[in-house]
N, C-alpha and C positions, 0 to 999 in steps of 0.2 A: 719608396725611399730605401736607403741602405742603413742597416743597423747591425751592430756587433752584439750578438746574443750569446750569453753563457748557456751552453746546451748540456753540460755535465761538468763534474769536477775536472779542472784542467783542460777543458775543451771550450773553444769559442768559435763561432761561425758568423761570418758576415752574410746577412740575409737581405733579400729584397722583400719589403713589406709595403702595405698600403700606408699612405700618409695619413696620420691621425686627424680626426675632426674634433675640435674643442667642444666640450660641454658648455652649457650656457654661462657658467661662472669661470671659465678657463680661457687662457690664451694659448695659441700654438706658436712655439718658438723655433725658428730655424737656428740650429746650434752652430755658433761660430767657433766655440772652443769649450773643451771639457777637461778638467784636470783628472789625472789618474791618482787615486788615493789608496792608502794601505787597506782601507775597508774593501775596495774592489779586489785588491790582491788576496785578502783573506777569503772573500767569496769565491774567487777563481780557484783557490787551492783547497777549498772545502772546510777551512777552519771556522768560517761563518756559514752555517747551513742555510741554503735558500732553495726554493722550488725553481726548477728550470723548465722551459727556456725563460731567460730573463735578460733584459737589456740593462746593464749596469751603467754607472756614471751619474754622479750627483753634484759635481762642482762645475757648473756650466753658466754660459752667457751666450746671448745671441740676439736675433732680430724677431720681433713679433710679426708674424705673417698672416695671422687670422685671429679673430676675437669672438668669444661667445656672445650670445644675444643680450645677456645681463651684465656684461662687463662695462664698467665706466672707468675712465682715467687712463686707459691704454688704447692705442690704435696701431694699425699696421705701420711698420717702419720704425717703431720704437725699439731702442737698444736697451736690453735688460739683463740683469743677473738673476739667477734662480735660487731660491731657498728651498731645498728638497724636503724639509720637514713639514708635513701637512698635519696639523693638530685637529682634534675633534672639536675643540673649543667648548666642550660640555663637561668634561671631567674636572675633578677638584684641582689637579695640577694646572690645567689650562686656565681655570678661573683665577688662580693666584699669579698667573703670568709665566709659569714654568712650562711653556709649550713643548720644550724638548723632553719633558718627563711625562708627556701625555700618555694616558693609559691605553689609548686606542689610536696611536699615531700611524700615519701612512708615510712611507718614505719613497721619494722618487729616485729610484736607482741606488739607494743606500740601505743602511741597516735600519730596521724598524719592525713594529708588530706586523704590519702589512707592507709589502714592497711591490711597487708598480714599475713599469718600464721607465728607464732613465735616459741619459743624454749621450750615451755612446751610439748616437744615431744622428741622422740629418735633421730630424724634427722631434720635438718632445712637447707633450701637453702639460700645462702647469696651471694651477689655480691662480687667478689674477692677484689674489692676496699674497702670493708667494713670489712675486717678482718686484724688483726695484730698478728704476731707471739708472743707467750708467753714463748717459751722455755720450761723449766721444772717446771714452776710455777704451783702449784696445781690448778686444775680447779675451786675449790670452792673459791679461791682467784682471779683467772683470770676473773671469772664471774662478779666481782665487778668493772671491768674496765669501764663499762658504767656509773654507778652512780658516780664513782670517776671522770670520765671525766666531768660530770655535775658540780662537785665541783671545778675542775680546771677552767672550764669556769666561774663559779660563783665567784671564787677568782679573776679572771681577771676583772669581772664586778664590784667587790667591790672597786677596786682602791687601795687596801691595799698594802703598800710598807713596806720594811724592817723597823722595829722599830715602826710601827703604832699599836695603841691599837685597840682591837676588842671586841665586845660583841656578843656572839652567843646565840640566844634564841631558845632552843630546842637541845637535844642531843640524837636523834634517830640515825640510821645508817648514814644518810646523814650529820647530824650535827657533828657526830664524825669523819667522813671522811673529812669534811670541816675544822674542828679543826686541823687535821693533815696537811692538805694542806696548811693552812695559817701559821702554825708553821714552816713548811718547808721553807716558804718564809721569815721567820724572823719576823713575826708579834709578838709584845710583848708590854704589857701583853695582854693575851687573857682571857676573863671571859666567863663563860658558865652558863646559867640559865636552870634548868631542874628539873621537879617534881620527877622523878623516882630515888630512892637512888642508885640503881645499875648502872644506866647510869651516875649519877653524879660521882660515884667512878671511873668508867672507863674513864670518861672525864679527871679527875685529873691524872690518869695513863698515858693517851695519850698526856698530855702536857698542859692542862688548868692551868693557873696561879691562877685563882679564880673560885670557883664553888659555886653557890648559889641555895637555895631551894625557889622557888617562893611561896610555901605554908606557909613559915615562915614570910612573909612580902613582901613589894614592892620590886621586884627584881631590878628595876631601882635605887632605893635608896641604896640597898645593894651593887650594882656594883659601884655606885658613891662613896660610902664610902670607897671602896677598891682601885679603880683606877681612879675615876673621870669619866667624859664623854669621849666617845671613838671616834676614827677616823672613825670607821665603825660599825654600828649596823646592825646585820644580823639576819633575822627571818627565822627559818627553821621548822615552825610548820604549817603554812597555816591558821591562824586565825587572825581576825582583832585586838583583844586585844593584842596579842603578837607582831603583826606588830607595833602597837602603842607604845609598850614598846621599841622595837628596835629603833623606830624613836625618842622617847623621850630621849634615852641615847646617841644619836649621837650628837657630838660636832659641833660647828660652823665650816663651811668649810668641814664637813665630808660627808659620804655617808650612807644612809639607803638602805639596799638591801633586797628585798622580794624574798626569795628562796623557802619557803614553798608554796604549791599550795592552794590558798584560793578558796572558792566557787565562781563560775562564776558570781553570782548575788551579791556578797559582795560589800559593799561600805566603803570607808575610808574618814573620815573628817580630812583635814589638813588646816592649816592656811597659805594661800599663801604669806602673808606678811613675815612670819617667813622663808619660803623657799627663798624668795627674799633677806631679810635682813641678814640672817645668812648663806646664800649660802650653804644650805644643799641640796644635791641631793637625790631624791627618785628614786631608780632604781629597775628594775626587772632583773631576770636571768632565761633563759629558755633552758633546754635541754643541748645539747653538739654540738660541731662542729668537723670536721675531725681532726683538729689540736689538740684539747683538748683530744680526744680519744687516739691519738698516744702518747701524753705526759703522760696520765694516765697509759697506759701500761708500759711505761718506768719507772714510779715511782714504780709500783708494782714489776716489774722484779728486780729492784735494792733495794728492801726492804725499801724504804723510807716511805711506808704506811703500818701500821699493819692492814691488811685486815682480817686475821684469827681471831683476837680478836672480830670482829664484827659479826661473824657467830655464831648464837645461836643454830641452828638445821639444819639437813639435812633430807629431806622428799622425798617420792615418788610421782608419778603423782596422785595417788588416794588420797593423803593427802592434796592437795592444798586447798579445801574448808575449812577444819578444820584450816589450817594455816591462812586463812583470818579471821576466828573467833578470833584467838589469836591476830592478828594484831589489830582488833577492840578494844581489851582490852590492847593494848600496851605491850603484853607479849613477853619478849625476844627482840632480835635485828633482825639480818638478817636471813631470812629463805631461804635455798638453796634447789632447786629441783634437785634431781639426777634421771633422767628418768628411769634408769635401776634398781633403788632401789626397793626392795620389790617384785620382780617378782619371 
């Protein structure tokens, strides 16, 4: 099979490898589509340190082509999406249902304590417990089940209830999926701050009540002028200044959620008296759990999320480094790798 392997920082090579054989509890999936994520970008550029060679890619869907001897419930020909987080199911976090916080987690192509080869390849091995049936959902949409599950988990962490007001800072693929997730939950009104005009336009089409351009002035003031302070300020960029914006727009008794991935050495200055006196919660959200993945697949299969609108291009395995370059310039939205493309 062909696989795009990260061989060093900034270096990726399409290699010919043996097709994997599933272990007794695994299925072998022929990859139909795999999303390119900022985690892949950080691994490629060395800001997430990984041992190489390694096949990246953790947002995937495809067809089951082989099953292990102990697998029940799946058979050859089944169309599935893959949850890349493989928990140990033995630590305290796993026992309380927080599988994403597993002390011994294994990640298929993504960030984790242990990382194994992912889905920038024609085939990938996956535990049968980590796949969900997607029916006739197109693979390029089913591949977004993993990032959507992160949004479902993030929405849970935000504490947003029906009728709560929200400000989302950043309208990349995650911000736009989170917008739809919160809209499905009845959040209203929802404001979005985004620099890119095409992304602002799409945010409005996907349900944002207020869209502001931070280049035209203070986005906090612009949002306040339109809807006031909000029950939840959510940052989906990963930068300290935008986290500060989300926190500043959060009303008393509300929640500020850090969804974007900030640099590991970043620091944020907050006034502890304000946290105390105004009862504002500063929260984080990380990855997905098994429950949120199942819910994300359900949302996609029932058409509650417009995933297709977020896909800006389909590429082959050889095109991944160039896609990283376009991501650095915030060109387009979701890049989808189709391993068989371009052969």
